[in-house]
Residue frames relative to the residue before (quaternion, step in Angstrom):
aa qw qx qy qz dx dy dz
M 1.0000 0.0000 0.0000 0.0000 0.00 0.00 0.00
K 0.6618 0.4890 -0.3051 0.4794 3.60 0.92 -0.90
K 0.6293 0.5406 -0.3270 0.4526 3.57 1.07 -0.79
T 0.6517 0.5112 -0.3078 0.4683 3.58 0.99 -0.85
L 0.6557 0.4987 -0.3081 0.4759 3.60 0.99 -0.82
A 0.6373 0.5209 -0.3278 0.4637 3.59 1.02 -0.77
I 0.6523 0.5006 -0.3122 0.4758 3.59 0.95 -0.85
A 0.6520 0.5041 -0.3128 0.4721 3.60 0.96 -0.85
G 0.6430 0.5245 -0.3163 0.4598 3.59 1.02 -0.80
V 0.6507 0.4955 -0.3123 0.4832 3.57 0.96 -0.85
G 0.6334 0.5364 -0.3241 0.4539 3.59 1.00 -0.83
L 0.6581 0.5025 -0.3038 0.4713 3.57 0.98 -0.84
L 0.6384 0.5169 -0.3241 0.4693 3.58 1.02 -0.77
V 0.6409 0.5124 -0.3236 0.4712 3.60 0.98 -0.81
L 0.6580 0.5017 -0.3077 0.4697 3.60 0.93 -0.88
A 0.6475 0.5114 -0.3181 0.4669 3.57 0.98 -0.82
A 0.6473 0.5105 -0.3168 0.4691 3.60 0.98 -0.82
L 0.6492 0.5066 -0.3148 0.4721 3.60 0.98 -0.82
A 0.6532 0.5074 -0.3146 0.4658 3.59 0.94 -0.86
L 0.6498 0.5073 -0.3152 0.4703 3.59 0.98 -0.83
G 0.6462 0.5167 -0.3133 0.4661 3.58 0.98 -0.83
F 0.6492 0.5051 -0.3140 0.4740 3.59 0.98 -0.81
W 0.6576 0.5116 -0.3069 0.4601 3.56 0.94 -0.90
K 0.6681 0.4841 -0.3027 0.4771 3.60 0.91 -0.89
G 0.6386 0.5368 -0.3220 0.4475 3.60 1.01 -0.79
S 0.6928 0.4526 -0.2906 0.4803 3.57 0.94 -0.79
A 0.6174 0.5492 -0.3459 0.4444 3.59 1.13 -0.57
S 0.7449 0.3252 -0.2015 0.5467 3.59 1.12 -0.61
A 0.1086 0.8226 -0.5464 0.1143 3.57 0.94 0.88
R 0.6022 -0.5769 0.4169 0.3615 3.53 -1.19 0.61
P 0.5350 -0.6285 0.4515 0.3391 3.57 -1.03 0.76
K 0.1195 -0.7699 0.6233 0.0663 3.54 -1.13 0.70
F 0.2345 -0.7640 0.5887 0.1213 3.53 -1.12 0.75
D 0.3056 -0.7607 0.5457 0.1736 3.55 -1.03 0.77
T 0.5642 0.5490 -0.4018 0.4678 3.58 1.24 0.42
F 0.6041 -0.5803 0.4043 0.3672 3.58 -1.20 0.49
Y 0.8053 0.1926 -0.0721 0.5560 3.58 1.00 -0.85
Q 0.1724 -0.7543 0.6248 0.1046 3.51 -1.28 0.56
A 0.3476 -0.6827 0.5992 0.2324 3.54 -1.26 0.56
V 0.1009 -0.7967 0.5957 0.0172 3.57 -0.79 1.07
L 0.1554 -0.7834 0.5992 0.0556 3.57 -0.61 1.20
L 0.2079 -0.7832 0.5773 0.1010 3.55 -0.79 1.07
D 0.6400 -0.5690 0.3621 0.3681 3.56 -1.20 0.45
N 0.6145 0.5138 -0.3659 0.4738 3.62 1.24 -0.01
G 0.6036 -0.5920 0.3318 0.4185 3.59 1.33 0.10
Q 0.5479 0.6170 -0.3987 0.4001 3.60 1.24 -0.22
V 0.1721 -0.7649 0.6135 0.0945 3.56 -1.07 0.82
Y 0.0849 -0.7702 0.6312 0.0324 3.54 -0.94 0.96
Y 0.2161 -0.7467 0.6172 0.1219 3.54 -1.16 0.72
G 0.3204 0.7439 -0.5393 0.2306 3.56 -0.85 0.93
K 0.5981 -0.5228 0.4584 0.3985 3.50 -1.37 -0.33
L 0.1699 -0.8288 0.5316 0.0413 3.55 -0.36 1.30
E 0.0284 -0.7742 0.6322 -0.0122 3.53 -0.91 1.01
G 0.8055 0.3134 -0.2190 0.4528 3.54 -1.14 0.65
L 0.2711 0.7487 -0.5563 0.2376 3.58 1.11 0.53
G 0.7157 0.3644 -0.3044 0.5121 3.56 -0.81 1.00
T 0.6290 0.4605 -0.3371 0.5279 3.58 1.32 -0.03
P 0.6657 -0.5188 0.3401 0.4148 3.62 -1.17 0.27
F 0.8097 0.1336 -0.0517 0.5691 3.62 1.10 -0.66
P 0.1211 -0.8031 0.5816 0.0468 3.61 0.14 1.25
V 0.3002 -0.7479 0.5699 0.1606 3.56 -1.24 0.55
L 0.1565 -0.7677 0.6179 0.0655 3.55 -0.96 0.99
T 0.0554 -0.7947 0.6044 0.0043 3.57 -0.77 1.07
D 0.7891 0.2421 -0.2238 0.5184 3.55 -1.32 0.36
V 0.1677 0.8629 -0.4476 0.1640 3.52 0.97 1.08
Y 0.0514 -0.7670 0.6396 -0.0042 3.54 -1.13 0.89
Y 0.0228 -0.7772 0.6279 0.0342 3.55 -1.26 0.45
V 0.4914 -0.6449 0.4996 0.3050 3.56 -1.29 0.36
E 0.1189 -0.7670 0.6285 0.0497 3.54 -0.93 1.00
H 0.3034 -0.7433 0.5710 0.1715 3.56 -0.96 0.91
Q 0.0709 -0.7938 0.6040 0.0074 3.58 -0.69 1.10
V 0.1973 -0.7859 0.5798 0.0845 3.56 -0.88 1.01
N 0.3727 -0.6977 0.5700 0.2223 3.55 -0.88 1.01
S 0.4208 -0.7502 0.4514 0.2375 3.58 -0.54 1.17
Q 0.6873 0.4751 -0.2945 0.4638 3.61 1.09 -0.56
T 0.7949 0.3019 -0.1573 0.5022 3.59 0.81 -0.98
K 0.3501 -0.7520 0.4704 0.3010 3.59 1.31 -0.34
E 0.3850 0.7201 -0.4803 0.3202 3.55 1.27 0.32
V 0.2866 -0.7533 0.5712 0.1552 3.56 -0.96 0.92
K 0.0834 -0.7880 0.6100 0.0078 3.53 -0.84 1.02
N 0.2691 -0.7515 0.5820 0.1551 3.58 -0.90 0.94
V 0.0496 -0.8010 0.5960 -0.0289 3.55 -0.80 1.09
L 0.3484 -0.7124 0.5667 0.2234 3.56 -0.98 0.86
V 0.1011 -0.8071 0.5817 -0.0066 3.56 -0.79 1.11
R 0.3853 -0.6915 0.5561 0.2531 3.56 -1.03 0.80
R 0.5281 -0.6821 0.4190 0.2833 3.55 -0.86 1.00
A 0.6237 0.5783 -0.3487 0.3936 3.64 1.03 -0.56
T 0.5707 0.6258 -0.3796 0.3723 3.61 1.24 -0.15
E 0.4959 0.6418 -0.4462 0.3784 3.62 1.21 -0.11
W 0.7040 -0.4973 0.3113 0.4002 3.56 -1.23 0.44
H 0.7217 0.4187 -0.2583 0.4869 3.60 1.00 -0.70
A 0.3098 -0.8165 0.4506 0.1852 3.61 1.35 0.12
P 0.0443 0.8357 -0.5456 0.0429 3.60 0.63 1.06
D 0.2627 -0.7694 0.5604 0.1581 3.57 -1.04 0.75
R 0.7929 0.0808 -0.0701 0.5998 3.59 1.30 0.03
M 0.2525 -0.7140 0.6242 0.1920 3.51 -1.37 0.25
V 0.1711 -0.7334 0.6488 0.1094 3.55 -0.90 0.95
I 0.1165 -0.8369 0.5347 -0.0054 3.54 -0.46 1.28
S 0.4278 -0.6574 0.5518 0.2834 3.54 -1.01 0.80
A 0.4651 -0.7121 0.4519 0.2691 3.59 -0.62 1.12
S 0.6095 0.5749 -0.3599 0.4105 3.59 1.10 -0.58
H 0.6892 0.4600 -0.2833 0.4829 3.61 1.24 -0.27
I 0.5443 0.5952 -0.4084 0.4274 3.59 1.27 0.02
V 0.2685 -0.7698 0.5623 0.1382 3.55 -0.75 1.11
L 0.7786 -0.1762 0.1297 0.5882 3.56 0.94 -0.91
V 0.1966 -0.7351 0.6366 0.1252 3.50 -1.35 0.39
E 0.0273 -0.7956 0.6049 -0.0165 3.56 -0.92 0.98
P 0.5047 -0.6224 0.4869 0.3476 3.58 -1.13 0.51
V 0.3198 -0.6925 0.6061 0.2252 3.56 -1.20 0.60
N 0.3782 -0.7445 0.5072 0.2131 3.54 -0.49 1.22
P 0.5224 -0.6697 0.4291 0.3076 3.62 -0.84 0.92
T 0.7013 0.4292 -0.2725 0.4997 3.62 1.18 -0.40
S 0.4719 0.6974 -0.4308 0.3247 3.62 1.25 0.12
K 0.6685 -0.4820 0.3891 0.4115 3.55 -1.33 0.25
V 0.6339 0.5301 -0.3337 0.4536 3.60 0.98 -0.82
A 0.6590 0.4946 -0.3114 0.4734 3.61 0.89 -0.88
D 0.6281 0.5294 -0.3291 0.4658 3.60 1.03 -0.77
L 0.6769 0.4927 -0.2925 0.4621 3.59 0.90 -0.93
I 0.6232 0.5219 -0.3406 0.4724 3.59 1.02 -0.74
S 0.6427 0.5204 -0.3163 0.4649 3.60 0.95 -0.87
Q 0.6480 0.5148 -0.3155 0.4642 3.59 0.97 -0.84
L 0.6608 0.5050 -0.3087 0.4616 3.58 0.92 -0.90
K 0.6471 0.5101 -0.3170 0.4697 3.58 0.97 -0.83
A 0.6418 0.5241 -0.3217 0.4581 3.60 1.00 -0.81
E 0.6841 0.4614 -0.2692 0.4966 3.58 1.17 -0.66
G 0.5687 -0.6282 0.3657 0.3849 3.58 1.28 -0.01
H 0.5049 0.6390 -0.4301 0.3896 3.59 1.19 0.42
């Protein structure tokens, strides 16, 4: 009888631990964004804009990636910021797999923002 009660007690403790683990897991659910694009700031200061999947995993993936390139006019020395699609490099990457330990922050890109407008323009031009 004592053995049966001990087994039942251990079973209840295991069930309670599993329930607590499930509850804690759902409470710390991965962040989700309701915007098409996210801004990802890395610890080297570089910001990429794209569609982020797997945030909360060790290696999130960013697709449809854009970044800001600074172009200097050699005559006027004026600096112009230009949004560039990442696929235009020689190796034509279609995604970035990022080590989560290098992500400083992630923010939604508002659909009415300048970045969203520039992405729309680039897509309309076939970039």
